[in-house]
C-alpha positions as CSV (number, residue, x, y, z in Angstrom):
1,M,92.0,110.6,117.1
2,L,93.6,107.8,115.0
3,E,93.2,104.4,116.5
4,E,96.4,102.3,116.5
5,H,95.0,99.7,114.1
6,L,94.4,102.5,111.6
7,V,97.9,103.9,112.2
8,S,99.3,100.4,111.6
9,A,97.3,100.0,108.4
10,L,98.4,103.4,107.1
11,N,102.0,102.5,107.9
12,D,101.6,99.3,106.1
13,Q,100.2,101.1,103.0
14,M,103.0,103.7,103.1
15,N,105.5,100.9,103.0
16,Y,103.6,99.2,100.2
17,E,103.8,102.4,98.2
18,F,107.6,102.4,98.8
19,Y,107.6,98.8,97.6
20,S,105.6,99.8,94.5
21,S,108.3,102.4,93.7
22,Q,110.9,99.6,93.8
23,A,108.7,97.3,91.7
24,Y,108.4,100.0,89.0
25,L,112.1,100.7,89.1
26,A,112.7,96.9,88.5
27,M,110.4,97.2,85.4
28,A,112.3,100.3,84.3
29,A,115.6,98.4,84.7
30,Y,114.3,95.6,82.5
31,C,113.2,98.1,79.8
32,S,116.5,99.9,79.9
33,A,118.5,96.6,79.6
34,E,116.4,95.9,76.5
35,S,117.1,99.4,75.1
36,F,113.4,100.4,75.5
37,D,114.3,103.8,76.9
38,G,110.8,105.3,76.4
39,F,109.1,102.5,78.3
40,A,111.9,102.7,81.0
41,N,111.0,106.4,81.4
42,F,107.4,105.5,81.9
43,F,108.3,103.2,84.8
44,I,110.8,105.6,86.3
45,V,108.1,108.3,86.4
46,Q,105.7,105.7,87.8
47,A,108.2,104.9,90.6
48,E,108.4,108.6,91.4
49,E,104.7,108.8,91.7
50,E,104.6,105.8,94.0
51,R,107.3,107.4,96.3
52,F,105.2,110.6,96.3
53,H,102.2,108.5,97.4
54,A,104.2,106.9,100.2
55,M,105.4,110.3,101.4
56,K,101.9,111.7,101.3
57,I,100.9,109.0,103.9
58,Y,104.2,109.7,105.8
59,H,103.3,113.4,106.1
60,Y,99.7,112.6,107.0
61,L,100.7,110.4,109.8
62,N,103.1,113.1,111.1
63,A,100.4,115.8,110.8
64,R,98.1,113.6,112.9
65,G,100.8,113.2,115.6
66,K,101.5,109.6,114.7
67,R,104.8,108.0,113.8
68,A,105.6,106.8,110.3
69,T,107.4,103.5,110.6
70,I,109.6,102.3,107.7
71,T,110.0,98.6,107.3
72,G,111.9,96.3,104.9
73,M,110.6,95.4,101.5
74,P,110.5,92.2,99.6
75,T,112.6,92.0,96.4
76,P,110.4,93.0,93.5
77,H,110.0,90.9,90.3
78,N,113.0,91.7,88.0
79,E,112.6,89.4,85.0
80,F,110.1,89.9,82.2
81,N,109.7,88.3,78.8
82,S,108.4,91.4,77.1
83,V,107.3,95.0,77.6
84,L,103.7,93.8,77.5
85,E,104.4,91.4,80.4
86,A,105.9,94.2,82.5
87,F,102.8,96.4,81.9
88,E,100.5,93.5,82.7
89,E,102.3,92.9,86.0
90,G,102.1,96.7,86.7
91,Y,98.3,96.6,86.0
92,R,97.9,93.6,88.4
93,H,99.9,95.5,91.0
94,E,97.7,98.6,90.6
95,L,94.6,96.4,91.1
96,S,96.2,95.1,94.4
97,V,96.9,98.7,95.5
98,T,93.3,99.6,94.8
99,K,92.1,96.7,97.0
100,R,94.4,97.9,99.8
101,I,93.2,101.5,99.6
102,Y,89.6,100.3,99.7
103,N,90.5,98.3,102.8
104,L,92.0,101.3,104.4
105,S,89.0,103.3,103.6
106,D,86.7,100.6,105.1
107,I,88.8,100.8,108.3
108,A,88.5,104.6,108.4
109,M,84.8,104.4,107.8
110,N,84.3,101.8,110.6
111,D,86.3,104.0,112.9
112,R,84.3,107.1,111.8
113,E,87.6,108.7,111.2
114,H,86.3,111.4,108.8
115,A,89.7,113.2,108.3
116,T,91.2,109.9,107.1
117,I,88.2,109.1,104.9
118,Q,88.7,112.5,103.2
119,F,92.5,111.9,102.9
120,L,92.0,108.5,101.3
121,K,89.5,109.9,98.7
122,W,92.5,111.4,96.9
123,F,94.0,107.9,96.7
124,I,90.8,106.3,95.5
125,D,90.6,108.9,92.6
126,E,94.3,108.3,91.9
127,Q,93.7,104.5,91.6
128,V,91.0,105.0,89.0
129,E,93.5,107.0,86.9
130,E,96.3,104.4,87.5
131,E,94.2,101.4,86.4
132,A,92.9,103.2,83.3
133,L,96.4,104.3,82.3
134,F,97.8,100.8,82.5
135,D,94.8,99.2,80.8
136,S,95.1,101.7,78.0
137,I,98.8,101.0,77.4
138,I,98.2,97.2,77.6
139,Q,95.4,97.5,75.0
140,K,97.7,99.5,72.7
141,L,100.5,97.0,73.1
142,K,98.2,94.2,72.2
143,R,96.9,96.0,69.1
144,I,100.5,96.8,68.0
145,D,101.6,93.2,68.4
146,K,104.6,93.0,66.1
147,D,104.2,96.3,64.3
148,S,107.6,97.8,65.0
149,N,106.6,101.3,63.8
150,A,103.6,101.5,66.1
151,F,105.7,100.1,69.0
152,F,108.3,102.8,68.4
153,M,105.6,105.5,68.3
154,L,104.2,104.4,71.6
155,E,107.6,104.2,73.1
156,S,108.4,107.7,71.9
157,E,105.1,108.9,73.4
158,L,106.0,107.4,76.8
159,A,109.5,108.8,76.7
160,K,107.9,112.3,77.1
161,R,106.1,111.4,80.3
162,T,107.1,113.4,83.4
163,F,106.1,113.5,87.0
164,V,104.7,116.8,88.4
165,P,103.4,116.5,91.9
166,P,99.7,117.5,92.2
167,V,99.2,121.1,93.4
168,Q,96.7,120.1,96.1
169,A,98.9,117.2,97.3
């Protein structure tokens, strides 16, 4: 049985995932305003993924007979000086998500809540992928620097990104 402090922590993370979606939409809006449509697409897809993560927790809480509680969200950062800055903020955000997931996992382990530990394993694996993806794009953007052809090629690559919910989600 889920203890109330774990339910509260799961609800908090669910709402943070919804906030993450908003933060990535803000980054997409910046990119769109600058006519960087490929980079905007990357962040729109990222926002969809974050909403999926939130809904995964929502459904888990319901499946365990607990109530998902939706709360308000702070306004995300909306102003950036460059695409690189937006990706660096996204990377920092993913690092904070990882810390939060680890904290949730620690709570579940302390409670010996094995079903939740298993549930959170998916999120831990996902965070490894998220951090690596952002780091890779940041490294590419730094190497590109002012090479407009390479920038265009990366943007074109990211324009093709789509979100397909995982089969075992």
